[in-house]
N, C-alpha and C positions, 0 to 999 in steps of 0.2 A: 530375224531369221528365230522362233520358239518351236521347240522339240520337244512333242509328248510321248517318253518313247514306255515301252509295255502298253501301248495304247489301247490293244483291243481292240474291239468293235465301237469303243468311245471315242468321239470327238469332242474337242474341246475348242471353241471358239478361240481364235488367233494364231493357235500352235497347230505344226506339221506332226501327223500320227505318223509313229513308226512303231512294230511289234516285230519281234525274230519270228514270231509262227505266221508271219507274211512274208517272211523269206527276208526283209532288212537284215540291215549288219548293226548292231547296235553297237561292237569292236572289232576293231577301231573304229570311227565315226566318219563316216566318207566325207564331212564336211570339213572346209579349212580352219586352221588353228584361229581362234581372236572371233570368226564369224557368227557365231550363236548369241542371240540375247538371253533366251532361257531354256534350261535342259528342265523338264520335270520325268523323273525316271520311278515310275511307280510298280515295286515288287518286279521288276528283271534284274536289278542287282544281285540277287540271292540264288541266281538261275547260273552264274559265273562258279569257277571252282574256286575254294577258297583261296588255292594259293595264286589268284590271277585278279583278285577283287580288286585290292589297292591298285593297280595296274590301269582297270576300265575307269574309275575313278580319275585316278588322273588325267586317262587320255580326255572323258569329258570334260574335266577344268580344263584341259589346254585349248577348247573348241570354242570355249567361253570368250568373249570378249571383255575387255576391260569393264570392271563395274555390273558383269554378266551374273544371273544367280542359279546355284544350282540346285534341285530340293527333288532329296532322295527320299522314297518310301520302301519299307522292308519288315518284313517279319518281325517283331519282337520278342527274340527269345528267351527273353529274361521274365515278359511276360506271361508268354505261355510254359515256361518253366513254372512259375508260381503258380497261375489256374491250376495248371495238372495235380500241384504238388495238393492243391485246395481243394481240389477234389471236383473243379465244376465241369458241367458237359458241355463241349468242344470239339472240335475239329482237330485234336492233336497231333494226327498223321501229315494231316492235308495242307494245316499250318506251317508244321515243322519241315516235312520233307516233299512237299509238295501232291500234286491231284494225280500225276501219274496217267493222264489223258492223251499223251504223244512223248515221242522222244524228248522234246524239252520239257515237257512239263515236270521238273526236277528238281530241288533246289540242293545246292552244292555247298553252301555256306550260309553262316548264322551269323547275326549282329544282335548287340543290346545296344543301349545308349551308348555308354562308354566305348566301347568299341569304334563304333561307328564316329562319335565325337573325334577318338585321336586322328582317326584317317586324316576326317577333312580339316584338321588341325594341322596336319603334317603338309596337306597339298598348299596351305598357304590361304583357304578361305577364312572369311573374319564375319562380324556380326551372325555367327551361328544362332538358329531360331526353330521353334518348333511352328508347322504349318499343317493347317487344315485341307482337305481336298476337296475341290468343289465338285467332283463326279461322284457320283454311287458306284465305285470301285473299290478294289485290292487297298487302294488308302485311305480308304474310309472305313475300315473295318477296326473294331475295336483293339485287335492286337497287333495295329499297322505302327511302324515308328517312324514318324515322317520328321524329316531334318533338314532344315535349309541353311545357307550358307551363298556369301557373295566373294567372286574376284577383284582382290583390290587393281586400281585404279593403276596403281604401280608401286613400285616397291617404295614401303615406308620407310623415311629417312631421318622422320622429325617427329615429335610427337605432338599432336594439336591438345590445346588446353589442357597443359598438361604442367604442375606446379612442383615443387620439390623443398623439402627442406632437410638440412644439414645441420647436427649437432656437431658442436664446437669444443673443443677442451678448454678450460681456463688457463691451462700451462703446456707445453711438452711439446714433441714434435708434429710439425704441420702436414711435414711435406707431399706425405700421402692428401691430402686437397687436390694435389692435382688431376686425382680420379674425376673428381668432382667437376673441375674446370671444365676439363676435356670430352667427358661424357656429356654431363648437362649442355655446355657448350654447344656442341657438334647437334646434338638431338633438340635445340630449341627449348630445352626446360628451364624455363626460371625458378633460382631458386633463392632462398633466402638461407644466412646461419646466423643460429641463434647459439648462445651458451650462458651457464649459469650456476649453480653449485646445485641444484635441485632439477636434476635432469627430465622426470617426467612432468613436473608443472610445465619448464620452459618447452617441451618437446608436444604438449597438449595445447598450450595456448597458441605456438608458432605453428600448429597443422591446423589451428581452428582461424586462424588470421589469414591463410591462405584459400578457404570457403567464401569469404566477402563476394568473392568476382563471381558473379553468374556463371558466367562462363567456364572455371573451371571444371573439370569432367574427372580428374585424376589428381589423387596427390602422393607423391611417393616420398618415403622418407629414407634417411640418409644417416648414420653412423659415423664420427669423424675415423673410427678406426677400422672401416669396411673400404674395400680397393677390387674394383668393380673396370668396368669398361663401356666405352658404348654400345656395344652390340647387346651388352646384357638389359640395358635399359630399354632398348629398342626392343628387343623379344619378350620382358613383362611387357612395354605397352601394347604387341601384338595380341598375345594371351591375352590381355584385355577387352581388345578391340574384338576379339574372334569369339571371347563367353561373355554373354552381357550380363547371366545369371551369377559368374561370379564376383565376391565383394571386394575380397584382396588375394594379393598372391605374392608371394617371397621366394627365394632363392635358396638355393642350398648353402649354409654356413657353417662352419665350426666352431664349436664353444670353445672358448679359450681356456689353454690350461685342459682339456676334455679330449675323451677318443671320439665324443658325440656331435651328433651335428643339432643345430638349435632350432629343434621343432619338436613338438609331443604329438602324440594319436592317444584320444582316449577310448578305450575299448565300452564293448556295453554296458561293463559292471562298473563303468564309469571311471576307473584307474588305468594308471600310464599303461600302454601298451611297451614291451620290453625288446620284439622282435617284428618284423614284417618281411614277404617274400623278395626276394632281391630283383622279380621281374614288376614291381610296382617302380620302384625307378627309372623304368623303361619309359613314364607315362609324360606325357604336355604337362598334367595336371594331378594332383592328389590331396584330397579332402584332408586335412589336420585340424588338431586343436588350439594350439598353441605355436607362435611360431618367434619373429624379431625384427627391429625395425631398423635394420644394417643396411638393406636394400628393400624397400616394400611398397608395393601400389596399392594405394584405394580407388574404390569406386566412390567419387565425391559425395555422389547423393548419398551414400549409405553414412558417410560420416556426418552429412549436415542435420541428420534425422537421430543419430547415437546420444542415448541419453546421456548425460553427465553427472557430475565427473567420472574423466577418463581413466582414469589411471588411478589406484589407491594402493599403498603398501600395506599390509596387514601381520602383524607379528604371530606367532605360533600361538596354540592354545594356552600358553602360559606369559603370555605376553612377552616372549623373547622373541631377537630378529635373530634366531638360530634355524636349527634344521625344524621346519613345519611353516616357516613364513612362505607368504606370496607377495614377490618383486612387485614392484609397482606396473612393469611391462607384461608381467605373468597375468594380474588383472586386469588389463585390458583387454586379454585376449580370452578371458573366462566370462568376463563381461560380454564380449561383440559375441563369442557363441549362444549365450544364454540369449540374447536380445532379437537369436534369429538367422545373425548374419553367419558367412562362410569364408572362409579362409583354407586358402589351396598354397599347396610347395609346388614348384615347379624345379622338378627334378633333375632337369635338362641342365638349366641356368645353375653356376658357382661362382660363387664369390669367395673374395677372402676376407682375415680378419687379422688384423694386425697386432701383434704380440711383442711387448719388451724382451730384449735380449742382452746375454751378456757374453762378448767379445773377451778369449781368455787367449793368451800367447801359449802355446805349447812347445815341448823341449826343445822340437826342431823348428820352432818359430812359425809352425803354422797354426793358423786362429783354428780356435776349438769352440762352438758356440753353446749355449747352455741358456734355457728358459731360470726366469726367476724362480719361479715354482720348484725348480730342479737344483737350485743354487740354494732355497730355505731350505730343502730338503735335504740335501744331503752336500753342502759346500761347494767349496773350489771344485770340477771336474779332474778325475783321475788324467794324468796326462798334463796337464797344465805347468808350466814351467814356473819352479819358486824353488 
């Protein structure tokens, strides 16, 4: 079964037409769960309240069979707003609030690409994409935002055609490799461990080695001091599957010996932004300028065509390796952005960062923990037994 919701008077071959103006119930759909192959909903979602729009989409997704396709078309509020500010002549009132020709012809919510994409990702759809209307209907209007996606055939438990590279220390504790053994083993990710004196050279070479297999679609980089779980790997994989236009994704990871996270966002003036609204961290994906390699997933095709060399450490203007220098990993991200590739932060995925600690016996023999930075700055902690 294929449904064309909001069809009006237009017929689409192979689809069953339904329209609220004709008395058809569009929410909840009367069809059995998992019984519909395709749902095409052209400019009807905006007629539901903004308080129930997500529930409407959830209902429609529930009716899709595994592998089924959902195609949504709504007025693009961002385009409407920008065209209005540019002084263009168009039906601002009608596109924004509806035609008001009857009691149903009112718009009760608004969407832009970011919001609609977020909702579809939250509902588990994958392979999100733009689509073009095959009819001369509202979905063919220049202000129409048309996004489609597919319902997974089942829960993803393994990453297909995905490899990983894991940087290893030349010495020191390695017990945290259990994260890689557990997460990559369970998710079916082949991984290669490599180490050497020059991290950026080793990482570049081992990443390239994973691209030799033409079947490889994703490459995950992992630092030896990153702590993560199987669920983190699978969520990174899911987001890449859901968003084909995303080139690389990093999770949130704290910078060692710092109060900041390991990502950077450049403002329009090219300078790093020092603050952002907390609401941005509620998104599935946030565009950023620089990141890390702690647990980062790359689209392999974007790496294959990436101009070399990938990583170059650069001294500051005085030729010194002090303030103003550019480390090799940051140079990679600058180069990545300059080449037209994008990087996104997944604010809902959080991974750990191992740090070295000193354990001191207190006066009551209870352990006091201190970071090496704290020890170097102030010596033995207050309260230590001595």
